[in-house]
N, C-alpha and C positions, 0 to 999 in steps of 0.2 A: 101532782104525781111525784115530783122530786122529794117532797117532804115525806110522803108515804113510803117510798122505796128506801130513803135514808133511814127512817125509823125502823123499817124491817131489818135492814142490815145491822143497825145498832143493837136490836134485841137479840138477833141470832148471834152476832159477833160477841156480845157481852156474855151470853149464856155459855157458848162454846168456850170462850176464853176462860171463864171461871172454872169450868169443868176440867179442861186440859191443863190449865196452869195451876191447879190446886196443889200439886206436890211442891212447886216452886214457891207458891204463896205460904205454905206451911214451913218450908225451910227458911225463908226470909223472916217470918215471924219468930221462929225459934232463935235464929241468929241475933235478932234485935234484943230479945229477952236476955240472952247469954251475954251480949256485948255491953249493955248499959242499963242503968235503972230507969224505969219509966214505962209508959204504956206502949203497946205495939203500934197503934195508930198515932199519927201526928196530931197534936192539939193546935191546929192552925186556925187563923181567923176565917170568917166567912168569905166566900168568893162572889163575884158579880156574874150572874147568869143572864139568860135571855130576858130582854125587857127590863134589865136592871135589877131583877129579883135576886136576892141573896140566897146562897145555899152552902151547905157544909160539904166540902170536898174530902173524900177519903184518900189518905196517903199513908204509907208506912212511915214510921218515925225514923228520920235519918239524923236527927240532932239530939242534943241533951233535952231533958224534959222542960217544958215551958219556954222553949227557945224563942218563940215569937214575942211573948210577953216580956221576957227579959230584954230582948233587943230594944223594945220600944219604951220600957219603963225603968229599967235598972240603970242608974247613973254610970256604972262601970262600962256599959255598952253604948254610951252616948256617941262617942267618936265613931264607933262601928256603924251605928244607925245612920249617921250623916253620910258615911261612905256608901252605905247601902242605898240611900235615896239618890245620891249622885250617880251611882252606877246602874241606873235604870232598874232598881230594886233587885239587884243581884250582887253577890259578894264572892270574890275569889279568896281562897284560903280562909274560909269562914271557921273560926275557932270553935263554934258551937257544933260542928258536924262530928259525929262519932266515927270510929274506924269502919264499922259495918256500913254506916250511913254513907261514907265516901264511895264505897263500892256500889251500893244499890242506886245512888244518885247518878253515878257515871253511866250506868247501863239502864237507867229509868225503871228499875225494879220497884222503886218507891211509888211509882205511878199506877201499878197494877190494880190496887183496890178501887181505882176510879171506874173500873168496869161496873161496880155497884151503882155509881152515879149515872152511868149510861143506861143501865137496866131500869133505874128509877125515872129516867126521862129528863134528868137535870143536865146531862152532858151528852155529847155524841162521840162516836169513835174518832171522827175527824172534825175539826173546827178551830176557831180562834183560841188564843190563850184565855184561861179563866183568871181574870185580874182581881187583885185585892181592891176594896173600896178606896183605901187611902192612897194606893198606888195610882189609880185613875185620877183621883183628885189632885195629887201633887204633880204628876207628870203632865197633865193637861195644862197646868199653870206654867210649867217649864217649857212645854211645847204647845203653844196655843193653836197651831195649825192642825194638831192631832184631834181636836174636838169633833170634826166632821167624820173622821174615820172611826172614832169610838162609837158614835151614834149608829153607824152601819154595823159595827161589830156586835153591838148589843141587840141587834135584830135577829141574831142567830144564837144557837147554843154553842157554848165552849166545847172544845174537844180534847181528848186524851193526847192526840197528835194533830199536827197541822203544818202549814207551809213554813212557819218560822222554825218549828222544831226540826225540820229536815234540812234547813238552810243555814245552820250555824248556832241555833238555840241561844244560849246566853251571850254569845258574841255579838248579837244584834241589839242595838239600842231601842228604846221605847218608840221613838218617832218613826223608825223604819219598820219596826215590828207591827205597829197598828196599821200602817199602810198595806203591809203584806196580808194581815188578817182581814182587813176590809175588802181587799181585792178577792180573797178567797170567798167571802160571804156573797159577794156580788156575782161570782161565777156560777154557783148553784149547779154543779155537775157531778153526777155519780161517778163518771169515768175519772174525773179529777180526784175525787175522794179515794177511789181504789188505787190510783197512781201514788197518792201521798201515803197510803197505808204500806204499799210496797217499798217506798223510799224510806219509811220509818225503820225498817229492819236493819239496813246497813248503818243508819244514823245511831241506833241504839247499841249495836255491836261495837262500833268504833268509840262511842262515848264522846265524840267531838263536840265541843262547845258546852259540855255539862259542867256545872259548878255545885 
């Protein structure tokens, strides 16, 4: 019953969200095109979904074109990549972020296209973070105790928002984040989902913990 109701909320929420947020989606897309050269959507690596299945997450581009490939492959970004891995796959004052990108990241507007992932069934409105494959690989080596939590996390769908997003976002390290995400998956509560959705509104408006 939980999975049925959760999916019902996901479908209704994503459809209504895409309809009512269409003007904002168009404005953000236009701002990205005017601000910098490159596509509207971010060319990001695949993410790990339910059961370990990889999927393409839709996000508005908030960085220079090919930012993820440059970070991992361009020698100029080698030191930045090491800092990125040490910082639980987050960077503060990332030089790759565009002016418009800084604003849309702070208020999570870059995440809005993930409503398409929810409609497709790859994500949920509420769930754990959608991790990068190399992030899971490296961080589980760094934090061996996190393996049991990652296994639990991958039994559910990742979400647009979740417990760590409303509790500090990028200020929370990987080991704490996966514990929180695993705890969420084990709760399996629609009431908890609705509470997290409500908590997301002030978190987005404040921009606290965003990078």
